[in-house]
C-alpha positions in Angstrom: 9.5 -116.1 -76.3 6.3 -114.0 -76.0 6.7 -110.3 -76.2 6.7 -109.9 -72.4 8.9 -112.9 -71.6 12.5 -111.7 -71.8 15.6 -113.2 -70.4 15.9 -110.3 -67.9 12.4 -110.7 -66.7 12.8 -114.4 -66.2 16.1 -113.8 -64.3 14.3 -111.2 -62.1 11.4 -113.6 -61.3 13.8 -116.5 -60.6 15.9 -114.3 -58.3 12.8 -113.3 -56.3 11.7 -116.9 -55.8 15.3 -118.1 -55.0 16.0 -115.4 -52.4 12.5 -114.5 -51.0 10.6 -117.7 -51.8 8.5 -117.7 -48.6 7.9 -114.0 -48.5 4.3 -112.7 -48.6 5.3 -109.7 -50.8 2.9 -109.7 -53.8 5.9 -109.5 -56.2 7.1 -113.0 -55.1 3.7 -114.6 -55.7 3.5 -112.9 -59.1 7.0 -114.1 -59.9 5.9 -117.7 -59.3 2.9 -117.3 -61.6 5.0 -115.6 -64.2 7.6 -118.5 -64.2 4.7 -121.0 -64.5 3.7 -119.1 -67.7 7.3 -119.2 -68.9 7.2 -122.9 -68.5 4.1 -123.3 -70.6 1.1 -122.8 -68.4 -1.8 -120.8 -69.8 -3.0 -117.6 -68.1 -5.6 -119.4 -65.9 -3.2 -122.0 -64.6 -0.4 -119.5 -64.1 -2.8 -117.2 -62.3 -3.8 -120.0 -60.0 -0.2 -120.5 -59.0 0.1 -116.7 -58.2 -3.2 -116.7 -56.3 -2.3 -119.7 -54.2 0.9 -118.0 -53.2 -0.8 -115.0 -51.9 -2.1 -112.6 -54.6 -5.4 -111.0 -53.4 -7.8 -112.4 -56.0 -7.8 -115.0 -58.7 -9.3 -112.5 -61.2 -6.6 -109.9 -60.3 -3.9 -112.6 -60.7 -5.2 -113.5 -64.1 -5.1 -109.9 -65.2 -1.5 -109.4 -63.9 -0.3 -112.6 -65.6 -1.8 -111.5 -68.9 -0.1 -108.1 -68.6 3.2 -109.6 -67.7 3.1 -111.8 -70.8 2.6 -108.6 -72.9 4.5 -105.9 -71.0 7.1 -107.9 -69.1 7.3 -109.1 -65.5 9.2 -106.1 -64.0 7.1 -103.6 -66.0 3.9 -104.7 -64.1 5.4 -104.3 -60.6 4.2 -101.0 -59.1 6.9 -98.4 -58.7 8.0 -97.7 -55.1 6.7 -94.5 -53.6 9.7 -92.6 -52.2 9.1 -90.1 -49.4 11.3 -87.0 -49.3 14.9 -87.9 -50.1 14.6 -91.6 -49.4 16.9 -93.2 -52.0 17.8 -96.9 -51.6 15.3 -97.3 -48.7 16.2 -101.0 -48.2 19.8 -100.1 -47.6 18.7 -98.0 -44.6 17.3 -101.1 -43.0 20.6 -102.8 -42.8 22.2 -100.7 -40.0 19.4 -101.8 -37.6 19.7 -105.5 -38.3 23.5 -105.4 -38.2 23.4 -103.6 -34.9 21.0 -106.2 -33.6 23.3 -109.0 -34.6 26.2 -107.3 -32.8 24.2 -107.1 -29.6 23.2 -110.8 -29.9 26.9 -111.6 -29.7 27.2 -109.6 -26.5 24.1 -111.4 -25.2 25.7 -114.8 -25.9 28.8 -113.8 -24.0 26.8 -112.6 -21.0 24.8 -115.8 -20.9 28.0 -117.8 -20.9 29.1 -116.0 -17.7 26.0 -116.6 -15.6 24.4 -120.0 -15.1 20.7 -120.1 -15.8 20.6 -116.9 -17.9 19.3 -117.3 -21.4 17.6 -115.2 -24.1 15.1 -115.5 -27.0 15.5 -113.7 -30.3 12.1 -111.9 -30.7 12.8 -110.2 -34.0 10.7 -112.5 -36.2 7.8 -112.4 -33.9 4.8 -110.1 -34.7 3.4 -107.5 -32.4 6.4 -107.3 -30.1 8.3 -104.2 -28.9 11.4 -106.2 -28.0 14.1 -107.6 -30.2 15.5 -109.9 -27.5 14.3 -111.0 -24.1 16.7 -112.2 -21.4 15.3 -114.8 -19.0 16.3 -116.1 -15.6 13.9 -118.5 -13.9 10.6 -116.5 -13.9 12.2 -113.1 -14.5 12.2 -111.6 -18.0 14.0 -108.5 -19.2 13.0 -107.3 -22.8 15.5 -105.3 -24.8 14.9 -103.2 -27.9 18.1 -102.8 -29.9 18.5 -99.5 -31.9 21.2 -97.7 -33.9 21.4 -94.0 -34.1 22.8 -93.7 -37.6 21.8 -90.1 -38.4 23.4 -87.2 -36.6 20.9 -84.6 -35.3 22.9 -81.5 -36.4 20.6 -79.0 -34.8 20.4 -80.8 -31.5 22.1 -78.0 -29.6 19.6 -75.4 -30.9 16.5 -77.5 -30.6 17.0 -79.7 -27.5 20.1 -78.2 -25.8 22.3 -81.2 -26.3 25.6 -81.5 -28.2 24.9 -83.5 -31.5 27.5 -86.1 -30.4 25.6 -86.6 -27.1 22.0 -86.7 -28.4 20.1 -89.9 -28.9 16.4 -89.9 -30.0 13.7 -92.3 -28.7 10.2 -92.2 -30.4 8.0 -90.9 -27.6 4.9 -92.9 -28.7 6.8 -96.2 -28.7 8.3 -95.6 -25.3 4.9 -94.6 -23.9 3.3 -97.7 -25.4 5.9 -99.9 -23.9 4.9 -98.8 -20.4 1.6 -100.5 -20.9 2.8 -103.7 -22.5 6.4 -104.2 -21.4 7.1 -101.8 -18.5 10.6 -103.0 -17.9 11.7 -102.5 -21.5 15.3 -101.4 -22.1 16.7 -99.7 -25.1 20.2 -100.7 -26.1 21.5 -98.1 -28.5 24.7 -97.9 -30.6 25.7 -94.6 -32.1 27.3 -95.0 -35.5 27.0 -92.1 -38.0 29.2 -93.7 -40.6 27.5 -97.0 -41.0 25.0 -96.1 -43.8 27.7 -94.6 -46.0 29.9 -97.7 -45.4 27.1 -100.1 -46.4 26.2 -98.1 -49.5 29.6 -98.9 -51.0 30.2 -102.3 -49.4 27.0 -104.3 -49.7 26.7 -104.4 -53.5 30.1 -106.0 -53.7 29.1 -108.6 -51.2 25.9 -109.9 -52.7 25.4 -112.6 -55.3 23.9 -111.6 -58.7 20.4 -112.9 -57.5 20.7 -111.0 -54.3 21.7 -107.8 -56.1 18.7 -108.2 -58.4 16.3 -108.6 -55.4 17.9 -105.7 -53.6 17.3 -103.5 -56.7 13.7 -104.7 -57.1 12.9 -104.0 -53.4 14.3 -100.5 -53.7 12.5 -99.6 -56.9 9.2 -101.4 -56.6 6.3 -101.6 -54.1 3.1 -103.6 -53.7 1.2 -105.2 -50.9 3.2 -106.7 -48.0 6.5 -105.3 -49.3 7.6 -104.8 -45.6 7.6 -108.5 -45.3 9.9 -108.8 -48.3 12.2 -106.2 -46.9 12.4 -107.8 -43.5 13.1 -111.2 -44.8 15.7 -110.0 -47.3 17.7 -107.9 -44.8 17.5 -110.5 -42.1 18.7 -113.3 -44.4 21.5 -111.2 -46.0 22.9 -110.2 -42.6 22.8 -113.8 -41.4 24.2 -115.2 -44.7 27.1 -112.8 -44.9 27.7 -112.1 -41.3 31.3 -113.2 -41.1 32.3 -110.8 -43.8 30.0 -107.9 -42.6 31.3 -108.3 -39.0 34.9 -107.5 -40.2 33.7 -104.3 -41.8 31.6 -102.7 -39.1 33.0 -100.9 -36.0 32.5 -102.0 -32.4 30.7 -98.9 -31.4 29.5 -99.2 -27.7 26.0 -99.7 -26.6 24.2 -97.2 -24.3 21.2 -98.3 -22.2 18.1 -96.5 -21.0 14.7 -97.8 -20.0 11.5 -96.8 -21.7 10.2 -95.7 -18.3 13.2 -93.3 -17.9 12.7 -91.9 -21.5 9.1 -91.0 -20.6 10.2 -89.5 -17.3 12.6 -87.2 -19.2 9.8 -86.3 -21.6 7.6 -85.3 -18.6 10.3 -83.4 -16.6 12.3 -81.9 -19.4 9.8 -81.1 -22.2 12.5 -79.0 -23.9 14.1 -82.3 -24.9 11.2 -83.1 -27.2 10.8 -80.8 -30.2 7.1 -80.1 -30.9 6.3 -80.2 -27.1 8.9 -78.1 -25.4 9.2 -75.6 -28.3 7.8 -75.1 -31.8 10.0 -77.3 -33.9 8.1 -78.0 -37.1 9.8 -76.4 -40.1 13.1 -75.9 -38.1 14.8 -79.1 -39.0 13.3 -81.6 -36.5 11.8 -84.8 -37.7 8.0 -85.1 -38.1 8.1 -88.0 -35.6 8.0 -86.8 -32.0 11.2 -87.9 -30.3 12.5 -87.4 -26.8 16.2 -86.7 -27.0 18.4 -88.3 -24.3 21.9 -87.4 -23.2 24.3 -90.3 -23.5 26.5 -88.9 -20.7 23.7 -87.9 -18.3 20.7 -90.1 -19.0 22.2 -93.5 -20.1 24.4 -96.2 -18.8 26.9 -98.3 -20.7 26.0 -101.9 -21.6 29.2 -102.9 -19.9 27.8 -101.7 -16.6 24.4 -103.2 -17.1 25.9 -106.5 -18.3 28.2 -106.7 -15.2 25.2 -106.0 -12.9 23.3 -108.9 -14.5 26.3 -111.2 -14.3 26.8 -110.5 -10.6 23.2 -109.9 -9.3 20.9 -111.2 -12.0 18.0 -109.8 -14.0 16.0 -108.8 -10.9 18.5 -106.1 -10.1 17.9 -104.4 -13.4 14.1 -104.8 -13.1 14.2 -103.2 -9.7 16.3 -100.3 -10.9 14.0 -99.6 -13.9 10.9 -99.5 -11.6 12.5 -97.5 -8.8 10.1 -95.0 -7.2 10.4 -91.9 -5.0 7.9 -89.6 -3.4 7.7 -86.0 -4.6 5.3 -83.1 -4.7 3.8 -82.3 -8.1 1.2 -79.9 -9.4 -2.2 -81.4 -9.4 -4.5 -78.6 -10.6 -8.2 -78.8 -9.9 -8.7 -76.2 -12.7 
């Protein structure tokens, strides 16, 4: 073998192609070109394979293939930039996808109980704020599924809510939803133990190729890595769902509309660190979140699902868009 063509590099490239073959992540395109070189193609031919699979330029592909021959395939993959204490960043994507899959099961059960009710899985669509959209005749109800996996320990001090009763919603996302999908619901499960469970459980579940790809995603970056992450997490949850499902808890879902989240931001600014009080440097996230009370601001999915079963989607749409007349300040100056 050439100096840069080792068994471990070949195994890594083959694992990427086997697990993420249709991903747009640059590392997958380079892996295809590298394997062509292993099989005897010259640098130009191998670069053409990588280029046609998505690497930015033919010249750049040729340079990377030449480097991979000399330095090794994994050695030429750019290191992943880790922000703050973000270790195993891909692992942190699993709770969301697992929670989404749990909610899809509930959606299936609901559709089984009401004739004419269906839903679409929106998670693989681009530029959408919903993960799932319920449909009944010409009525649509979009749902964004979230997991609150990190406990906000300073919630009582910063937003006046007990940490066990505090759920964050990114303010900019909720505000953006009012323009594009004004009836959007958030279905949120609170599970502060899920990440720790997955850290120990997932490596034992994956095949050797899947473990290799998981390690490469956590340690290396490159253009369109988000596409590689999304495909990997989505496929792993689908492929291993029966085993994963037995491990994760049935934490309940709590529901609130994007419209209500913005209403709380407007009427209770103290619930939003950085707006209601100076929060930066005191333990609040750099992202501006409005914090909701599970007990006071949200409804259980059981209640929402039962209303849909009995009265249909329009009942929920009407509730989300309810209005009332009130006097508000309207300063001229």
